C-alpha positions as CSV (number, residue, x, y, z in Angstrom):
1,M,110.6,-58.3,92.4
2,S,107.2,-57.2,91.2
3,L,108.8,-55.7,88.1
4,D,110.2,-59.1,87.1
5,V,106.9,-60.8,87.6
6,A,105.0,-58.1,85.7
7,S,107.5,-58.1,82.9
8,W,107.5,-61.8,82.3
9,P,103.9,-61.9,80.8
10,A,104.7,-58.8,78.8
11,K,107.9,-60.4,77.4
12,V,105.9,-63.6,76.6
13,G,103.2,-61.5,74.9
14,R,105.7,-59.5,72.9
15,R,107.5,-62.6,71.8
16,W,104.2,-64.2,70.8
17,L,103.1,-61.2,68.8
18,Q,106.5,-61.1,67.1
19,E,106.2,-64.7,66.1
20,M,102.7,-64.2,64.8
21,R,103.8,-61.2,62.7
22,H,106.4,-63.5,61.1
23,L,104.1,-66.5,60.8
24,L,101.0,-64.8,59.3
25,P,102.3,-63.5,55.9
26,P,103.6,-66.8,54.6
27,T,100.6,-68.7,56.1
28,I,98.1,-66.4,54.4
29,Y,100.0,-66.4,51.1
30,F,100.2,-70.2,51.1
31,F,96.6,-70.7,52.2
32,C,95.5,-68.7,49.2
33,A,98.0,-70.3,46.8
34,F,97.3,-73.9,47.9
35,N,93.5,-73.5,47.8
36,I,93.6,-72.0,44.4
37,I,95.7,-75.0,43.2
38,V,93.3,-77.4,44.9
39,H,90.2,-75.7,43.5
40,T,91.4,-75.5,39.9
41,T,92.6,-79.1,40.1
42,N,89.2,-80.2,41.3
43,L,87.6,-78.3,38.4
44,L,89.8,-79.9,35.9
45,T,89.9,-83.4,37.1
46,R,86.8,-84.0,39.1
47,S,84.1,-81.7,37.6
48,Y,83.3,-80.0,40.9
49,W,84.7,-77.0,42.5
50,F,84.7,-77.7,46.3
51,A,85.7,-80.6,48.4
52,L,86.0,-80.0,52.2
53,S,88.7,-82.6,52.6
54,H,90.9,-81.0,49.9
55,F,90.3,-77.5,51.4
56,L,91.3,-78.7,54.9
57,T,94.4,-80.5,53.5
58,A,95.5,-77.3,51.6
59,T,94.8,-75.3,54.8
60,L,96.8,-77.6,57.0
61,L,99.7,-77.6,54.5
62,A,99.6,-73.8,54.5
63,L,99.9,-73.9,58.3
64,L,102.8,-76.4,58.0
65,V,104.6,-74.3,55.5
66,G,104.1,-71.1,57.6
67,K,105.7,-73.0,60.6
68,A,108.5,-74.3,58.3
69,V,109.3,-70.8,57.2
70,L,109.4,-69.6,60.8
71,V,111.8,-72.5,61.7
72,A,113.9,-72.1,58.6
73,D,114.4,-68.4,59.2
74,K,116.0,-69.3,62.6
75,F,118.9,-71.0,60.7
76,R,121.9,-68.8,60.1
77,A,122.4,-70.5,56.7
78,I,119.2,-68.8,55.4
79,D,121.0,-65.4,55.0
80,R,124.1,-66.9,53.3
81,F,123.7,-64.6,50.2
82,R,122.8,-61.4,51.9
83,G,124.2,-58.5,49.8
84,A,124.6,-60.7,46.6
85,P,122.7,-60.0,43.4
86,L,119.0,-60.8,44.1
87,I,118.9,-64.0,42.0
88,K,121.3,-65.8,44.4
89,P,119.3,-65.3,47.6
90,I,116.0,-65.8,45.9
91,L,117.0,-69.2,44.4
92,Y,118.9,-70.3,47.5
93,K,116.1,-69.4,49.9
94,T,113.6,-71.1,47.6
95,V,115.5,-74.3,47.6
96,F,116.2,-74.1,51.3
97,Y,112.5,-73.5,52.1
98,V,111.4,-76.4,49.8
99,L,113.8,-78.8,51.5
100,V,112.7,-77.7,55.0
101,V,109.0,-78.2,54.1
102,S,109.8,-81.6,52.6
103,V,111.5,-82.6,55.9
104,F,108.4,-81.3,57.8
105,R,106.1,-83.3,55.4
106,V,108.0,-86.5,56.0
107,A,108.1,-85.9,59.8
108,E,104.4,-85.2,59.8
109,Q,103.8,-88.6,58.0
110,F,106.0,-90.4,60.6
111,I,104.0,-88.8,63.4
112,H,100.8,-90.0,61.7
113,F,102.3,-93.5,61.5
114,S,103.2,-93.6,65.1
115,F,99.6,-93.0,66.2
116,D,98.2,-95.7,63.9
117,S,96.4,-98.4,65.9
118,D,97.9,-101.2,63.8
119,G,101.4,-100.1,64.5
120,F,104.1,-98.1,62.8
121,R,105.3,-100.9,60.5
122,V,101.8,-101.6,59.1
123,A,101.1,-97.9,58.6
124,F,104.4,-97.3,57.0
125,Q,103.9,-100.2,54.6
126,E,100.4,-98.9,53.7
127,A,101.9,-95.5,53.0
128,A,104.7,-96.9,50.9
129,D,102.1,-98.9,48.9
130,A,100.0,-95.8,48.3
131,F,103.0,-93.5,47.5
132,S,102.8,-91.9,44.1
133,W,105.9,-90.3,42.5
134,R,103.7,-88.3,40.2
135,R,101.7,-86.8,43.1
136,F,105.0,-86.2,45.1
137,T,106.6,-84.5,42.1
138,A,103.6,-82.4,41.4
139,I,103.5,-81.2,45.0
140,Q,107.2,-80.4,45.0
141,I,106.9,-78.4,41.7
142,W,104.0,-76.4,43.1
143,L,105.9,-75.9,46.4
144,F,109.0,-74.6,44.5
145,T,106.8,-72.3,42.3
146,C,104.9,-70.9,45.3
147,F,108.1,-70.4,47.2
148,L,109.8,-68.8,44.3
149,I,107.1,-66.2,44.1
150,Y,107.0,-65.7,47.8
151,V,110.8,-65.3,48.2
152,T,111.0,-63.0,45.2
153,V,108.4,-60.6,46.7
154,I,110.1,-60.7,50.1
155,E,113.6,-60.1,48.7
156,L,112.3,-57.3,46.5
157,S,110.6,-55.7,49.4
158,R,113.7,-56.0,51.5
159,A,115.9,-54.5,48.7
160,L,113.5,-51.6,48.2
161,G,113.3,-50.7,51.9
162,P,110.5,-50.7,54.4
163,G,107.1,-49.7,53.0
164,K,108.5,-49.1,49.4
165,L,106.9,-52.1,47.8
166,R,103.6,-51.4,49.4
167,Q,103.8,-47.8,48.2
168,L,104.6,-49.0,44.7
169,M,101.8,-51.5,44.6
170,F,99.0,-49.6,46.5
171,G,100.1,-45.9,46.6
172,P,99.4,-43.2,44.0
173,R,101.5,-43.1,40.9
174,A,103.3,-40.0,39.9
């Protein structure tokens, strides 16, 4: 009996570490990518380089994307093109991830609406009035581009084998 009790926290701890190992790479990558996009956009359009609210928005979006990747990787459909030429799984996973993140973004907005003190209907109407197709399209283009880079690196690493991409990038060259 004591083995089961002692193993339960160990199992939970191992599971948590496994999830964190899976969550951290996309979160760190998207944290860097989104903040670079935000900072360069601020420089180009607003003549300043830092805005705390934009930094926090980009950071929260990176956390959302990291979680979306974690959830999307649980679907069996994500590995549909395993063994196919690399272009197929890269494009498929890129589109798959972008769609999952889009669903997460919409769900996050609905959660935000549900906590609005004026009610869901009023908050939804305000959001609909403030919606911009240009902003939405720009965000989707950047999401697609960032995911295309991310998935390409992940798939190349998987195709080369464990540690080979790291060796190619950071190891000594012959």
